[in-house]
N, CA, C and O atoms as a Tripos MOL2 file, in Angstrom:
@<TRIPOS>MOLECULE
protein
  308   307    77     0     0
PROTEIN
NO_CHARGES

@<TRIPOS>ATOM
      1 N          98.4650   81.6510   94.8960 N.3       1 MET1
      2 CA         99.7760   82.2030   94.6200 C.3       1 MET1
      3 C          99.6080   83.4970   93.8250 C.2       1 MET1
      4 O          98.9510   83.4890   92.7840 O.2       1 MET1
      5 N         100.1930   84.6240   94.2950 N.am      2 PRO2
      6 CA        100.0270   85.8940   93.5990 C.3       2 PRO2
      7 C         100.6790   85.8750   92.2200 C.2       2 PRO2
      8 O         101.6740   85.1920   91.9800 O.2       2 PRO2
      9 N         100.0910   86.6330   91.3490 N.am      3 CYS3
     10 CA        100.6160   86.7680   89.9910 C.3       3 CYS3
     11 C         101.8600   87.6540   90.0130 C.2       3 CYS3
     12 O         101.8480   88.7030   90.6570 O.2       3 CYS3
     13 N         102.9330   87.2590   89.3260 N.am      4 PRO4
     14 CA        104.1380   88.1030   89.3310 C.3       4 PRO4
     15 C         103.8810   89.4270   88.6150 C.2       4 PRO4
     16 O         103.1260   89.4900   87.6440 O.2       4 PRO4
     17 N         104.5130   90.4620   89.1050 N.am      5 ILE5
     18 CA        104.3660   91.7850   88.5030 C.3       5 ILE5
     19 C         105.3690   91.8990   87.3620 C.2       5 ILE5
     20 O         106.5590   91.6410   87.5420 O.2       5 ILE5
     21 N         104.8920   92.2780   86.2130 N.am      6 ARG6
     22 CA        105.7430   92.4680   85.0420 C.3       6 ARG6
     23 C         105.7490   93.9610   84.7140 C.2       6 ARG6
     24 O         105.0300   94.4190   83.8260 O.2       6 ARG6
     25 N         106.5760   94.7110   85.4490 N.am      7 LEU7
     26 CA        106.5650   96.1670   85.3360 C.3       7 LEU7
     27 C         106.9480   96.6510   83.9480 C.2       7 LEU7
     28 O         106.3600   97.6080   83.4450 O.2       7 LEU7
     29 N         107.9220   96.0070   83.3210 N.am      8 GLU8
     30 CA        108.3400   96.4500   81.9840 C.3       8 GLU8
     31 C         107.2040   96.2730   80.9760 C.2       8 GLU8
     32 O         106.9220   97.1760   80.1880 O.2       8 GLU8
     33 N         106.5610   95.1190   81.0030 N.am      9 GLN9
     34 CA        105.4430   94.8700   80.0930 C.3       9 GLN9
     35 C         104.2770   95.8100   80.3960 C.2       9 GLN9
     36 O         103.6450   96.3420   79.4830 O.2       9 GLN9
     37 N         104.0010   96.0090   81.6770 N.am     10 ALA10
     38 CA        102.9260   96.9160   82.0600 C.3      10 ALA10
     39 C         103.2160   98.3290   81.5590 C.2      10 ALA10
     40 O         102.3220   99.0150   81.0650 O.2      10 ALA10
     41 N         104.4740   98.7580   81.6910 N.am     11 GLY11
     42 CA        104.8600  100.0840   81.2180 C.3      11 GLY11
     43 C         104.5980  100.2750   79.7370 C.2      11 GLY11
     44 O         104.1830  101.3510   79.3080 O.2      11 GLY11
     45 N         104.8400   99.2320   78.9560 N.am     12 GLU12
     46 CA        104.5590   99.3150   77.5170 C.3      12 GLU12
     47 C         103.0750   99.5290   77.2650 C.2      12 GLU12
     48 O         102.6940  100.3480   76.4280 O.2      12 GLU12
     49 N         102.2410   98.7960   77.9860 N.am     13 TYR13
     50 CA        100.7950   98.9530   77.8290 C.3      13 TYR13
     51 C         100.3290  100.3350   78.2850 C.2      13 TYR13
     52 O          99.4810  100.9510   77.6400 O.2      13 TYR13
     53 N         100.8830  100.8180   79.3940 N.am     14 TYR14
     54 CA        100.5110  102.1520   79.8710 C.3      14 TYR14
     55 C         100.9090  103.2240   78.8610 C.2      14 TYR14
     56 O         100.1290  104.1330   78.5800 O.2      14 TYR14
     57 N         102.1270  103.1190   78.3110 N.am     15 ARG15
     58 CA        102.5610  104.1060   77.3130 C.3      15 ARG15
     59 C         101.6620  104.0790   76.0780 C.2      15 ARG15
     60 O         101.3200  105.1260   75.5280 O.2      15 ARG15
     61 N         101.2880  102.8890   75.6540 N.am     16 LEU16
     62 CA        100.3880  102.7710   74.5070 C.3      16 LEU16
     63 C          99.0320  103.4100   74.8180 C.2      16 LEU16
     64 O          98.4770  104.1330   73.9900 O.2      16 LEU16
     65 N          98.5070  103.1430   76.0020 N.am     17 ALA17
     66 CA         97.2230  103.7320   76.3900 C.3      17 ALA17
     67 C          97.3020  105.2530   76.4270 C.2      17 ALA17
     68 O          96.3530  105.9340   76.0410 O.2      17 ALA17
     69 N          98.4390  105.7920   76.8930 N.am     18 LEU18
     70 CA         98.5780  107.2470   76.9720 C.3      18 LEU18
     71 C          98.7610  107.8890   75.6070 C.2      18 LEU18
     72 O          98.4220  109.0600   75.4340 O.2      18 LEU18
     73 N          99.2900  107.1520   74.6270 N.am     19 THR19
     74 CA         99.3550  107.7190   73.2780 C.3      19 THR19
     75 C          97.9530  107.8540   72.7010 C.2      19 THR19
     76 O          97.6900  108.7610   71.9120 O.2      19 THR19
     77 N          97.0530  106.9590   73.0910 N.am     20 LYS20
     78 CA         95.6660  107.0280   72.6190 C.3      20 LYS20
     79 C          94.8530  108.0640   73.3800 C.2      20 LYS20
     80 O          93.9850  108.7240   72.8080 O.2      20 LYS20
     81 N          95.1380  108.2080   74.6870 N.am     21 ASN21
     82 CA         94.4040  109.1720   75.5120 C.3      21 ASN21
     83 C          95.3230  109.6940   76.6180 C.2      21 ASN21
     84 O          95.3720  109.1190   77.7060 O.2      21 ASN21
     85 N          96.0500  110.7780   76.3450 N.am     22 PRO22
     86 CA         96.9670  111.3120   77.3490 C.3      22 PRO22
     87 C          96.2810  111.8370   78.6080 C.2      22 PRO22
     88 O          96.9510  112.0850   79.6100 O.2      22 PRO22
     89 N          94.9670  112.0090   78.5760 N.am     23 ASN23
     90 CA         94.2210  112.5130   79.7300 C.3      23 ASN23
     91 C          93.6570  111.4000   80.6100 C.2      23 ASN23
     92 O          92.8680  111.6780   81.5120 O.2      23 ASN23
     93 N          94.0400  110.1600   80.3710 N.am     24 ASN24
     94 CA         93.5380  109.0480   81.1640 C.3      24 ASN24
     95 C          94.2560  109.0440   82.5160 C.2      24 ASN24
     96 O          95.3760  108.5500   82.6420 O.2      24 ASN24
     97 N          93.5920  109.6010   83.5060 N.am     25 LEU25
     98 CA         94.2030  109.7750   84.8230 C.3      25 LEU25
     99 C          94.4450  108.4470   85.5270 C.2      25 LEU25
    100 O          95.4290  108.3090   86.2550 O.2      25 LEU25
    101 N          93.5760  107.4740   85.3270 N.am     26 LEU26
    102 CA         93.7810  106.1750   85.9630 C.3      26 LEU26
    103 C          95.0240  105.4870   85.4230 C.2      26 LEU26
    104 O          95.7790  104.8870   86.1880 O.2      26 LEU26
    105 N          95.2450  105.5630   84.1300 N.am     27 VAL27
    106 CA         96.4600  104.9830   83.5590 C.3      27 VAL27
    107 C          97.6740  105.6630   84.1630 C.2      27 VAL27
    108 O          98.6400  104.9960   84.5340 O.2      27 VAL27
    109 N          97.6350  106.9660   84.2650 N.am     28 ARG28
    110 CA         98.7610  107.7010   84.8440 C.3      28 ARG28
    111 C          98.9950  107.2980   86.3080 C.2      28 ARG28
    112 O         100.1380  107.1650   86.7450 O.2      28 ARG28
    113 N          97.9070  107.1060   87.0550 N.am     29 SER29
    114 CA         98.0360  106.7080   88.4460 C.3      29 SER29
    115 C          98.6440  105.3160   88.5780 C.2      29 SER29
    116 O          99.5780  105.1150   89.3540 O.2      29 SER29
    117 N          98.1240  104.3690   87.8340 N.am     30 TYR30
    118 CA         98.6600  103.0070   87.9140 C.3      30 TYR30
    119 C         100.0980  102.9430   87.4170 C.2      30 TYR30
    120 O         100.9230  102.2210   87.9760 O.2      30 TYR30
    121 N         100.3920  103.6930   86.3750 N.am     31 MET31
    122 CA        101.7660  103.7470   85.8760 C.3      31 MET31
    123 C         102.6840  104.3180   86.9560 C.2      31 MET31
    124 O         103.7710  103.7960   87.2010 O.2      31 MET31
    125 N         102.2320  105.3960   87.5960 N.am     32 GLY32
    126 CA        103.0080  105.9990   88.6710 C.3      32 GLY32
    127 C         103.2120  105.0490   89.8410 C.2      32 GLY32
    128 O         104.2920  105.0110   90.4320 O.2      32 GLY32
    129 N         102.1830  104.2830   90.1760 N.am     33 GLN33
    130 CA        102.3130  103.3130   91.2550 C.3      33 GLN33
    131 C         103.3120  102.2130   90.8830 C.2      33 GLN33
    132 O         104.0430  101.7110   91.7380 O.2      33 GLN33
    133 N         103.3340  101.8500   89.6110 N.am     34 GLY34
    134 CA        104.3450  100.8950   89.1530 C.3      34 GLY34
    135 C         105.7410  101.4610   89.3080 C.2      34 GLY34
    136 O         106.6690  100.7490   89.6940 O.2      34 GLY34
    137 N         105.8920  102.7440   89.0080 N.am     35 PHE35
    138 CA        107.1900  103.4000   89.2060 C.3      35 PHE35
    139 C         107.5750  103.3890   90.6870 C.2      35 PHE35
    140 O         108.7410  103.1830   91.0220 O.2      35 PHE35
    141 N         106.5980  103.6090   91.5750 N.am     36 VAL36
    142 CA        106.8880  103.5630   93.0120 C.3      36 VAL36
    143 C         107.3960  102.1750   93.3810 C.2      36 VAL36
    144 O         108.4010  102.0490   94.0790 O.2      36 VAL36
    145 N         106.7110  101.1360   92.9180 N.am     37 GLU37
    146 CA        107.1310   99.7720   93.2300 C.3      37 GLU37
    147 C         108.5240   99.4730   92.6990 C.2      37 GLU37
    148 O         109.2760   98.7070   93.3010 O.2      37 GLU37
    149 N         108.8630  100.0820   91.5690 N.am     38 ALA38
    150 CA        110.1850   99.8640   90.9740 C.3      38 ALA38
    151 C         111.2540  100.7530   91.6040 C.2      38 ALA38
    152 O         112.4400  100.6140   91.3020 O.2      38 ALA38
    153 N         110.8300  101.6680   92.4830 N.am     39 GLY39
    154 CA        111.7850  102.5670   93.1260 C.3      39 GLY39
    155 C         112.1240  103.8070   92.3290 C.2      39 GLY39
    156 O         113.0570  104.5310   92.6790 O.2      39 GLY39
    157 N         111.3780  104.0680   91.2560 N.am     40 ASN40
    158 CA        111.6230  105.2390   90.4060 C.3      40 ASN40
    159 C         110.6660  106.3580   90.8220 C.2      40 ASN40
    160 O         109.6550  106.6040   90.1640 O.2      40 ASN40
    161 N         111.0030  107.0250   91.9190 N.am     41 LEU41
    162 CA        110.1200  108.0580   92.4640 C.3      41 LEU41
    163 C         110.0800  109.3080   91.5990 C.2      41 LEU41
    164 O         109.0780  110.0230   91.5990 O.2      41 LEU41
    165 N         111.1420  109.5830   90.8690 N.am     42 VAL42
    166 CA        111.1460  110.7490   89.9710 C.3      42 VAL42
    167 C         110.0780  110.5640   88.8910 C.2      42 VAL42
    168 O         109.3050  111.4840   88.6240 O.2      42 VAL42
    169 N         110.0300  109.3920   88.2720 N.am     43 ALA43
    170 CA        109.0310  109.1270   87.2360 C.3      43 ALA43
    171 C         107.6230  109.1010   87.8360 C.2      43 ALA43
    172 O         106.6720  109.5660   87.2100 O.2      43 ALA43
    173 N         107.4920  108.5590   89.0430 N.am     44 ALA44
    174 CA        106.1850  108.5270   89.7050 C.3      44 ALA44
    175 C         105.6950  109.9420   89.9800 C.2      44 ALA44
    176 O         104.5240  110.2510   89.7600 O.2      44 ALA44
    177 N         106.5890  110.8010   90.4600 N.am     45 ARG45
    178 CA        106.2030  112.2050   90.7000 C.3      45 ARG45
    179 C         105.8300  112.8990   89.3960 C.2      45 ARG45
    180 O         104.9460  113.7550   89.3700 O.2      45 ARG45
    181 N         106.5020  112.5280   88.3260 N.am     46 GLY46
    182 CA        106.1610  113.0850   87.0140 C.3      46 GLY46
    183 C         104.7320  112.7530   86.6220 C.2      46 GLY46
    184 O         104.0170  113.5990   86.0850 O.2      46 GLY46
    185 N         104.3150  111.5230   86.8890 N.am     47 GLN47
    186 CA        102.9350  111.1420   86.5840 C.3      47 GLN47
    187 C         101.9590  111.8700   87.5080 C.2      47 GLN47
    188 O         100.8760  112.2680   87.0810 O.2      47 GLN47
    189 N         102.3420  112.0410   88.7680 N.am     48 HIS48
    190 CA        101.4850  112.7950   89.6900 C.3      48 HIS48
    191 C         101.3290  114.2370   89.2110 C.2      48 HIS48
    192 O         100.2310  114.7920   89.2420 O.2      48 HIS48
    193 N         102.4200  114.8340   88.7730 N.am     49 ASP49
    194 CA        102.3590  116.2030   88.2420 C.3      49 ASP49
    195 C         101.4430  116.2790   87.0230 C.2      49 ASP49
    196 O         100.6820  117.2340   86.8670 O.2      49 ASP49
    197 N         101.5210  115.2660   86.1640 N.am     50 GLU50
    198 CA        100.6570  115.2370   84.9710 C.3      50 GLU50
    199 C          99.1880  115.1300   85.3710 C.2      50 GLU50
    200 O          98.3330  115.7810   84.7710 O.2      50 GLU50
    201 N          98.8950  114.3230   86.3690 N.am     51 ILE51
    202 CA         97.5120  114.1990   86.8450 C.3      51 ILE51
    203 C          97.0060  115.5510   87.3330 C.2      51 ILE51
    204 O          95.8960  115.9650   86.9960 O.2      51 ILE51
    205 N          97.8230  116.2330   88.1250 N.am     52 LEU52
    206 CA         97.4270  117.5500   88.6230 C.3      52 LEU52
    207 C          97.2430  118.5450   87.4780 C.2      52 LEU52
    208 O          96.2780  119.3090   87.4680 O.2      52 LEU52
    209 N          98.1580  118.5380   86.5220 N.am     53 ALA53
    210 CA         98.0950  119.4710   85.3930 C.3      53 ALA53
    211 C          96.8610  119.2330   84.5260 C.2      53 ALA53
    212 O          96.3970  120.1390   83.8340 O.2      53 ALA53
    213 N          96.3330  118.0120   84.5660 N.am     54 ARG54
    214 CA         95.1700  117.6750   83.7400 C.3      54 ARG54
    215 C          93.8650  117.7380   84.5340 C.2      54 ARG54
    216 O          92.8510  117.1760   84.1210 O.2      54 ARG54
    217 N          93.9000  118.4310   85.6830 N.am     55 GLY55
    218 CA         92.6810  118.6710   86.4510 C.3      55 GLY55
    219 C          92.2800  117.5430   87.3780 C.2      55 GLY55
    220 O          91.1170  117.4600   87.7700 O.2      55 GLY55
    221 N          93.2070  116.6760   87.7390 N.am     56 GLY56
    222 CA         92.8560  115.5150   88.5390 C.3      56 GLY56
    223 C          93.0150  115.6520   90.0400 C.2      56 GLY56
    224 O          92.9260  114.6560   90.7590 O.2      56 GLY56
    225 N          93.2470  116.8590   90.5310 N.am     57 LYS57
    226 CA         93.4270  117.0330   91.9840 C.3      57 LYS57
    227 C          92.1830  116.5440   92.7240 C.2      57 LYS57
    228 O          91.0580  116.9080   92.3810 O.2      57 LYS57
    229 N          92.4030  115.7070   93.7530 N.am     58 GLY58
    230 CA         91.3090  115.2040   94.5640 C.3      58 GLY58
    231 C          90.6310  113.9620   94.0230 C.2      58 GLY58
    232 O          89.7650  113.4000   94.6940 O.2      58 GLY58
    233 N          90.9940  113.5190   92.8390 N.am     59 THR59
    234 CA         90.4160  112.2920   92.2930 C.3      59 THR59
    235 C          91.0780  111.0870   92.9510 C.2      59 THR59
    236 O          92.1350  111.2050   93.5700 O.2      59 THR59
    237 N          90.4400  109.9280   92.8090 N.am     60 TRP60
    238 CA         91.0350  108.7060   93.3440 C.3      60 TRP60
    239 C          92.3970  108.4810   92.7050 C.2      60 TRP60
    240 O          93.3360  108.0640   93.3830 O.2      60 TRP60
    241 N          92.5160  108.7520   91.4100 N.am     61 ALA61
    242 CA         93.7890  108.5570   90.7140 C.3      61 ALA61
    243 C          94.8970  109.3820   91.3570 C.2      61 ALA61
    244 O          96.0000  108.8810   91.5790 O.2      61 ALA61
    245 N          94.6090  110.6270   91.6510 N.am     62 GLU62
    246 CA         95.6150  111.5050   92.2520 C.3      62 GLU62
    247 C          95.9070  111.0940   93.6930 C.2      62 GLU62
    248 O          97.0680  110.9940   94.0900 O.2      62 GLU62
    249 N          94.8590  110.8560   94.4720 N.am     63 GLU63
    250 CA         95.0550  110.5240   95.8820 C.3      63 GLU63
    251 C          95.8040  109.2090   96.0710 C.2      63 GLU63
    252 O          96.6680  109.1090   96.9420 O.2      63 GLU63
    253 N          95.4850  108.2090   95.2700 N.am     64 SER64
    254 CA         96.1560  106.9160   95.4310 C.3      64 SER64
    255 C          97.6310  107.0090   95.0650 C.2      64 SER64
    256 O          98.4720  106.3880   95.7150 O.2      64 SER64
    257 N          97.9500  107.7840   94.0280 N.am     65 LEU65
    258 CA         99.3580  107.9450   93.6650 C.3      65 LEU65
    259 C         100.0850  108.7850   94.7100 C.2      65 LEU65
    260 O         101.2370  108.5010   95.0400 O.2      65 LEU65
    261 N          99.4290  109.8050   95.2270 N.am     66 ARG66
    262 CA        100.0420  110.6220   96.2830 C.3      66 ARG66
    263 C         100.3520  109.7640   97.5120 C.2      66 ARG66
    264 O         101.4240  109.8930   98.1020 O.2      66 ARG66
    265 N          99.4210  108.8900   97.8990 N.am     67 LYS67
    266 CA         99.6510  107.9960   99.0370 C.3      67 LYS67
    267 C         100.7880  107.0250   98.7500 C.2      67 LYS67
    268 O         101.5880  106.7280   99.6370 O.2      67 LYS67
    269 N         100.8660  106.5350   97.5360 N.am     68 ALA68
    270 CA        101.9620  105.6330   97.1680 C.3      68 ALA68
    271 C         103.3010  106.3500   97.2710 C.2      68 ALA68
    272 O         104.2870  105.7790   97.7370 O.2      68 ALA68
    273 N         103.3290  107.5930   96.8360 N.am     69 LEU69
    274 CA        104.5720  108.3740   96.9060 C.3      69 LEU69
    275 C         104.9670  108.6710   98.3520 C.2      69 LEU69
    276 O         106.1540  108.6820   98.6790 O.2      69 LEU69
    277 N         103.9920  108.9090   99.2100 N.am     70 SER70
    278 CA        104.3280  109.2780  100.5870 C.3      70 SER70
    279 C         104.6000  108.0730  101.4770 C.2      70 SER70
    280 O         105.3650  108.1730  102.4360 O.2      70 SER70
    281 N         103.9810  106.9300  101.1710 N.am     71 GLY71
    282 CA        104.1500  105.8070  102.0790 C.3      71 GLY71
    283 C         104.4550  104.4720  101.4320 C.2      71 GLY71
    284 O         104.6390  103.4730  102.1270 O.2      71 GLY71
    285 N         104.5120  104.4430  100.1140 N.am     72 GLY72
    286 CA        104.8150  103.2030   99.4280 C.3      72 GLY72
    287 C         103.6410  102.2670   99.2420 C.2      72 GLY72
    288 O         103.8070  101.1950   98.6610 O.2      72 GLY72
    289 N         102.4390  102.6400   99.7210 N.am     73 GLN73
    290 CA        101.2450  101.8080   99.5830 C.3      73 GLN73
    291 C         100.6950  101.9140   98.1660 C.2      73 GLN73
    292 O         100.2620  102.9880   97.7510 O.2      73 GLN73
    293 N         100.7080  100.8160   97.4250 N.am     74 THR74
    294 CA        100.1650  100.8110   96.0740 C.3      74 THR74
    295 C          98.9510   99.8860   96.0250 C.2      74 THR74
    296 O          98.7040   99.1260   96.9610 O.2      74 THR74
    297 N          98.2040   99.9560   94.9390 N.am     75 TYR75
    298 CA         96.9830   99.1750   94.7740 C.3      75 TYR75
    299 C          97.1320   98.2170   93.6160 C.2      75 TYR75
    300 O          97.6820   98.5700   92.5720 O.2      75 TYR75
    301 N          96.6380   96.9990   93.7990 N.am     76 ARG76
    302 CA         96.6330   95.9900   92.7270 C.3      76 ARG76
    303 C          95.2610   95.3430   92.6740 C.2      76 ARG76
    304 O          94.6200   95.1080   93.6980 O.2      76 ARG76
    305 N          94.8310   95.0620   91.4540 N.am     77 TYR77
    306 CA         93.5430   94.3930   91.2750 C.3      77 TYR77
    307 C          93.7170   93.1730   90.4210 C.2      77 TYR77
    308 O          92.7460   92.4660   90.1500 O.2      77 TYR77
@<TRIPOS>BOND
     1     1     2 1
     2     2     3 1
     3     3     4 2
     4     3     5 am
     5     5     6 1
     6     6     7 1
     7     7     8 2
     8     7     9 am
     9     9    10 1
    10    10    11 1
    11    11    12 2
    12    11    13 am
    13    13    14 1
    14    14    15 1
    15    15    16 2
    16    15    17 am
    17    17    18 1
    18    18    19 1
    19    19    20 2
    20    19    21 am
    21    21    22 1
    22    22    23 1
    23    23    24 2
    24    23    25 am
    25    25    26 1
    26    26    27 1
    27    27    28 2
    28    27    29 am
    29    29    30 1
    30    30    31 1
    31    31    32 2
    32    31    33 am
    33    33    34 1
    34    34    35 1
    35    35    36 2
    36    35    37 am
    37    37    38 1
    38    38    39 1
    39    39    40 2
    40    39    41 am
    41    41    42 1
    42    42    43 1
    43    43    44 2
    44    43    45 am
    45    45    46 1
    46    46    47 1
    47    47    48 2
    48    47    49 am
    49    49    50 1
    50    50    51 1
    51    51    52 2
    52    51    53 am
    53    53    54 1
    54    54    55 1
    55    55    56 2
    56    55    57 am
    57    57    58 1
    58    58    59 1
    59    59    60 2
    60    59    61 am
    61    61    62 1
    62    62    63 1
    63    63    64 2
    64    63    65 am
    65    65    66 1
    66    66    67 1
    67    67    68 2
    68    67    69 am
    69    69    70 1
    70    70    71 1
    71    71    72 2
    72    71    73 am
    73    73    74 1
    74    74    75 1
    75    75    76 2
    76    75    77 am
    77    77    78 1
    78    78    79 1
    79    79    80 2
    80    79    81 am
    81    81    82 1
    82    82    83 1
    83    83    84 2
    84    83    85 am
    85    85    86 1
    86    86    87 1
    87    87    88 2
    88    87    89 am
    89    89    90 1
    90    90    91 1
    91    91    92 2
    92    91    93 am
    93    93    94 1
    94    94    95 1
    95    95    96 2
    96    95    97 am
    97    97    98 1
    98    98    99 1
    99    99   100 2
   100    99   101 am
   101   101   102 1
   102   102   103 1
   103   103   104 2
   104   103   105 am
   105   105   106 1
   106   106   107 1
   107   107   108 2
   108   107   109 am
   109   109   110 1
   110   110   111 1
   111   111   112 2
   112   111   113 am
   113   113   114 1
   114   114   115 1
   115   115   116 2
   116   115   117 am
   117   117   118 1
   118   118   119 1
   119   119   120 2
   120   119   121 am
   121   121   122 1
   122   122   123 1
   123   123   124 2
   124   123   125 am
   125   125   126 1
   126   126   127 1
   127   127   128 2
   128   127   129 am
   129   129   130 1
   130   130   131 1
   131   131   132 2
   132   131   133 am
   133   133   134 1
   134   134   135 1
   135   135   136 2
   136   135   137 am
   137   137   138 1
   138   138   139 1
   139   139   140 2
   140   139   141 am
   141   141   142 1
   142   142   143 1
   143   143   144 2
   144   143   145 am
   145   145   146 1
   146   146   147 1
   147   147   148 2
   148   147   149 am
   149   149   150 1
   150   150   151 1
   151   151   152 2
   152   151   153 am
   153   153   154 1
   154   154   155 1
   155   155   156 2
   156   155   157 am
   157   157   158 1
   158   158   159 1
   159   159   160 2
   160   159   161 am
   161   161   162 1
   162   162   163 1
   163   163   164 2
   164   163   165 am
   165   165   166 1
   166   166   167 1
   167   167   168 2
   168   167   169 am
   169   169   170 1
   170   170   171 1
   171   171   172 2
   172   171   173 am
   173   173   174 1
   174   174   175 1
   175   175   176 2
   176   175   177 am
   177   177   178 1
   178   178   179 1
   179   179   180 2
   180   179   181 am
   181   181   182 1
   182   182   183 1
   183   183   184 2
   184   183   185 am
   185   185   186 1
   186   186   187 1
   187   187   188 2
   188   187   189 am
   189   189   190 1
   190   190   191 1
   191   191   192 2
   192   191   193 am
   193   193   194 1
   194   194   195 1
   195   195   196 2
   196   195   197 am
   197   197   198 1
   198   198   199 1
   199   199   200 2
   200   199   201 am
   201   201   202 1
   202   202   203 1
   203   203   204 2
   204   203   205 am
   205   205   206 1
   206   206   207 1
   207   207   208 2
   208   207   209 am
   209   209   210 1
   210   210   211 1
   211   211   212 2
   212   211   213 am
   213   213   214 1
   214   214   215 1
   215   215   216 2
   216   215   217 am
   217   217   218 1
   218   218   219 1
   219   219   220 2
   220   219   221 am
   221   221   222 1
   222   222   223 1
   223   223   224 2
   224   223   225 am
   225   225   226 1
   226   226   227 1
   227   227   228 2
   228   227   229 am
   229   229   230 1
   230   230   231 1
   231   231   232 2
   232   231   233 am
   233   233   234 1
   234   234   235 1
   235   235   236 2
   236   235   237 am
   237   237   238 1
   238   238   239 1
   239   239   240 2
   240   239   241 am
   241   241   242 1
   242   242   243 1
   243   243   244 2
   244   243   245 am
   245   245   246 1
   246   246   247 1
   247   247   248 2
   248   247   249 am
   249   249   250 1
   250   250   251 1
   251   251   252 2
   252   251   253 am
   253   253   254 1
   254   254   255 1
   255   255   256 2
   256   255   257 am
   257   257   258 1
   258   258   259 1
   259   259   260 2
   260   259   261 am
   261   261   262 1
   262   262   263 1
   263   263   264 2
   264   263   265 am
   265   265   266 1
   266   266   267 1
   267   267   268 2
   268   267   269 am
   269   269   270 1
   270   270   271 1
   271   271   272 2
   272   271   273 am
   273   273   274 1
   274   274   275 1
   275   275   276 2
   276   275   277 am
   277   277   278 1
   278   278   279 1
   279   279   280 2
   280   279   281 am
   281   281   282 1
   282   282   283 1
   283   283   284 2
   284   283   285 am
   285   285   286 1
   286   286   287 1
   287   287   288 2
   288   287   289 am
   289   289   290 1
   290   290   291 1
   291   291   292 2
   292   291   293 am
   293   293   294 1
   294   294   295 1
   295   295   296 2
   296   295   297 am
   297   297   298 1
   298   298   299 1
   299   299   300 2
   300   299   301 am
   301   301   302 1
   302   302   303 1
   303   303   304 2
   304   303   305 am
   305   305   306 1
   306   306   307 1
   307   307   308 2
@<TRIPOS>SUBSTRUCTURE
     1 MET1         2 RESIDUE 1 A MET
     2 PRO2         6 RESIDUE 1 A PRO
     3 CYS3        10 RESIDUE 1 A CYS
     4 PRO4        14 RESIDUE 1 A PRO
     5 ILE5        18 RESIDUE 1 A ILE
     6 ARG6        22 RESIDUE 1 A ARG
     7 LEU7        26 RESIDUE 1 A LEU
     8 GLU8        30 RESIDUE 1 A GLU
     9 GLN9        34 RESIDUE 1 A GLN
    10 ALA10       38 RESIDUE 1 A ALA
    11 GLY11       42 RESIDUE 1 A GLY
    12 GLU12       46 RESIDUE 1 A GLU
    13 TYR13       50 RESIDUE 1 A TYR
    14 TYR14       54 RESIDUE 1 A TYR
    15 ARG15       58 RESIDUE 1 A ARG
    16 LEU16       62 RESIDUE 1 A LEU
    17 ALA17       66 RESIDUE 1 A ALA
    18 LEU18       70 RESIDUE 1 A LEU
    19 THR19       74 RESIDUE 1 A THR
    20 LYS20       78 RESIDUE 1 A LYS
    21 ASN21       82 RESIDUE 1 A ASN
    22 PRO22       86 RESIDUE 1 A PRO
    23 ASN23       90 RESIDUE 1 A ASN
    24 ASN24       94 RESIDUE 1 A ASN
    25 LEU25       98 RESIDUE 1 A LEU
    26 LEU26      102 RESIDUE 1 A LEU
    27 VAL27      106 RESIDUE 1 A VAL
    28 ARG28      110 RESIDUE 1 A ARG
    29 SER29      114 RESIDUE 1 A SER
    30 TYR30      118 RESIDUE 1 A TYR
    31 MET31      122 RESIDUE 1 A MET
    32 GLY32      126 RESIDUE 1 A GLY
    33 GLN33      130 RESIDUE 1 A GLN
    34 GLY34      134 RESIDUE 1 A GLY
    35 PHE35      138 RESIDUE 1 A PHE
    36 VAL36      142 RESIDUE 1 A VAL
    37 GLU37      146 RESIDUE 1 A GLU
    38 ALA38      150 RESIDUE 1 A ALA
    39 GLY39      154 RESIDUE 1 A GLY
    40 ASN40      158 RESIDUE 1 A ASN
    41 LEU41      162 RESIDUE 1 A LEU
    42 VAL42      166 RESIDUE 1 A VAL
    43 ALA43      170 RESIDUE 1 A ALA
    44 ALA44      174 RESIDUE 1 A ALA
    45 ARG45      178 RESIDUE 1 A ARG
    46 GLY46      182 RESIDUE 1 A GLY
    47 GLN47      186 RESIDUE 1 A GLN
    48 HIS48      190 RESIDUE 1 A HIS
    49 ASP49      194 RESIDUE 1 A ASP
    50 GLU50      198 RESIDUE 1 A GLU
    51 ILE51      202 RESIDUE 1 A ILE
    52 LEU52      206 RESIDUE 1 A LEU
    53 ALA53      210 RESIDUE 1 A ALA
    54 ARG54      214 RESIDUE 1 A ARG
    55 GLY55      218 RESIDUE 1 A GLY
    56 GLY56      222 RESIDUE 1 A GLY
    57 LYS57      226 RESIDUE 1 A LYS
    58 GLY58      230 RESIDUE 1 A GLY
    59 THR59      234 RESIDUE 1 A THR
    60 TRP60      238 RESIDUE 1 A TRP
    61 ALA61      242 RESIDUE 1 A ALA
    62 GLU62      246 RESIDUE 1 A GLU
    63 GLU63      250 RESIDUE 1 A GLU
    64 SER64      254 RESIDUE 1 A SER
    65 LEU65      258 RESIDUE 1 A LEU
    66 ARG66      262 RESIDUE 1 A ARG
    67 LYS67      266 RESIDUE 1 A LYS
    68 ALA68      270 RESIDUE 1 A ALA
    69 LEU69      274 RESIDUE 1 A LEU
    70 SER70      278 RESIDUE 1 A SER
    71 GLY71      282 RESIDUE 1 A GLY
    72 GLY72      286 RESIDUE 1 A GLY
    73 GLN73      290 RESIDUE 1 A GLN
    74 THR74      294 RESIDUE 1 A THR
    75 TYR75      298 RESIDUE 1 A TYR
    76 ARG76      302 RESIDUE 1 A ARG
    77 TYR77      306 RESIDUE 1 A TYR
């Protein structure tokens, strides 16, 4: 049985992680993918823009969030 997604709780952890390291591209990508799952594409695009602004173009973090924004495909581990 899959584990339920707790987007609000996850968002709190992501925000905390970004206060410690705003350049953590993976946190930004996963946070953005959570926004995609929640239907908040504006916030997801904001995280994608932040990844690009921090030199992340072409990284897995950027590509996975870009794919999530274009097709809704997100990643879970």
